[in-house]
N, C-alpha and C positions, 0 to 999 in steps of 0.2 A: 483594904485598898483593892480597887479594880483596875482594869486596863486604862480607862479614861483618866483616873486620878494619877496613875503611874506616869502616863505620857505627859500630862499637864505639868507635874512636878519636874519631870526630866527636861521639858522645854524651858521651864522657868530657870532651872539650874544651868542651862546652856546659853543664857543670854549674852554672856561675855565671850562666846565663840562666834566665829565668822558665820554669817547667814548660810553660806553654801555648805559648810561642814555641819552646821546645826541641822539643816534640812536633810542632809545625807544620813546623819545619825538617827534622826527621828524616823525617817523612812525605813532604815534598816530594822529598827525595833518594831515598827508597825508591821512590816513584812514578817518578822519573826512571830509576832502574835497571830497573824493571819495563818501562817503555816501550822502553828500548833493547834489552832481551832479554839472556839469559845469554851468548849468543855475542859480545856487544859489551861485556861487563863490563869487560874490560881497557882498551878504548879509552875508555870513560867515565871510569874512574879516572885515566887519563893526561890526559884533557882537563880534568877538574876540578882536578887538582893534589893536593897532600897534604892530609890532613884539617885540619891546623893552619891552612892558608890558607883553607880553606872556612869553618872555625869563626870565624876573625878577620873574614872578610868578612861573615858573618852578624851578628856583634856590631857591626861598623861600620854595617851597615844599620839595626840596632836603635838604636844609641846616637848615630849621626851620624858624620860624617867627622872625628873628633877626632884630635889629634896622638898622644894616648896609644894609641889603637887602632892607628894606623899604625905606631908604634914596636913595639908588641906583635906586629904581623903580621910586621915585618922580623925580630924576634928568633926568631919561630916558624919562619920560613923558614930561617934560619941553623941552627937546632937540627935541623931535618929534613934539611938539606943539599940542599934543592931550590932550584934557580935556573932562570930562563928561563921560568917559568910566567906568562904574561901574561893568562891567562884568569881573570876574576873568578868567585868562587863564588856570589855573590848571585844571578846569573842563569845558568842552564845554557847550555852551548855550543849554537850554532845547529845544528850537525851533528856527529855522532859515529858513524861507521859507518852501517849501514842503519837504525839506530833513531833517527837525528837528524831534525830537522824541516826539511823543504825549503821554501824560500821560493817563493811563487807569482810570477806574471808581474808586473813593476812596473806601477804605474798609468799611467805615461806610455806604456809599450808598448801597453797595452790601448787607451788613447785614440787613439794613432797608428794602430793596426790598424783601429779603428772608422772613423776619418776616411778611411783609404785605401779601405776597403770601400765607404763611401758615395760617395767620389769616383769609384771604378771601377765603380759599379753600372750606369750607362748602358751602358758597354762590355760588361760581363758579361751584362746582360740582352739586349743586342743579339746577342751571340754565342750565347747560349742559344736565343733565338728563331730565329736563323738555323739552328742545328743541328736544332732541332725541325722547322723548315720543310723542311729538306733530307730529313730522315727521313720526314716525312709525304709529301713529294713523291715520293720513291722508292717508298714503299708504294702510294701512289695510282696511280702509273704502272704498277707491277707488276700490281696487281689489275685496272686498266683494260685492260692488254694481255691478261690471261687472259679477261676478259669479251669483249673484241673478237674474240679467236680463236674463242670459243664462238659468238658471234652470227654471225660470218662462216661458220663451219662449218655452222650450221643453215641459213643462207641458201643456201649452195652445194648442200647436200643437197636442199633444197626445189627449187632450180633444176634439179638432176639429174632429178627425177621429172617436172617440167614439160617439160623439153626432150626427154626420152624419149617422152613422150606426144605432143608436137607432131611430133617426127620420125617417129614411127610413123604418124601421121595423114597426113604429107606423102609417104610412100614410094609409095603407089599412084599419085599424080599426078606426082611428080618424085622418083624413087628417090635420085638423087645429093644433092639438097637435104635429103631426109629423113635420109639416112645422115649427112650433115654435121652436121645439128642434133643427132642422137643422139650423135655423136662429141663435140660441144661439151658436151653434158649429162654424158657420162662423164668428160670432163676436169674439169668443175665438181665432179662427185662425188668425183674423186680428191683435188682440193684441199680439199674439205669434210672428207673423212676425215682428211687430214693436219692441218688446223687443229683438228679435234676432238681428235686425239691430242696435239697441242701443248697445248691448253687443259687436258686431263686431266692431262698430265705436269706442267705448271707448277702447277696447283692442287692436285693430289692427291699429287705426289711431291716436287717441288722445294721448294714452300712449307713443307710439314711438316719437310723435312730442314733448311732454313735455320732454322726456329724451334727445332728440337732442337739445332742447332749453337750458336745464341745462348744458349739455356738452359744448355747444357753449359759454355760459357765463364763464365757467371755462377756456376755451381756450383763450377767450378774455382777462380775468384777467391775465392769464399767459403771454400772448403776451405783455400786457401793462407793466407787471413787468420786462420783459426782455428789453423792450424799455427804461424804466427808468434806468436800470443798464447800458445800453450803453451810455446814456446821462451822 
């Protein structure tokens, strides 16, 4: 039996119902078939049962739960040879294949979730603040280190020129002292150049590389999320 046969038999069985109620019932089940989709037509028919049961349940809803309707429904079931159908036709099944209606989260579960979130909010906020504090502290320490290397490099290079001038001025009076002062100046200059190279490398090479790596991780996670949505 397909949808057309089902609806034709249902319409025939509802001839003794008023035209308005008959049209409403037929429209209801036509809409139900439309919502379920053609691919779920067979499952919908199996879930609803035979047209006689559907018709008798519609009549029972209209006329009330009288004994006459109940006996007529039993005779109709015997006539069609259908047994074991416990689903009423007055209300469509809650789920039939992919076209069925899915129930949402129960109210008690929503309330419990809200209570748990409120109760855990101090801990969650504390952890979030701690995580932010750690990240901010690491970033502050990193940039402070870069700044410190830069300042130290400038100071040592300035000291290089000062000691070279002072050493040159001391050479005529005390050559050894003058040479020693100039040697210290050169050592300061060497450390200054080293610190300047570290500051440039940390600020101009390492920091951009770290930022690119973090951005790449976020892009990868986003791409994986989109891929999962497609699947």
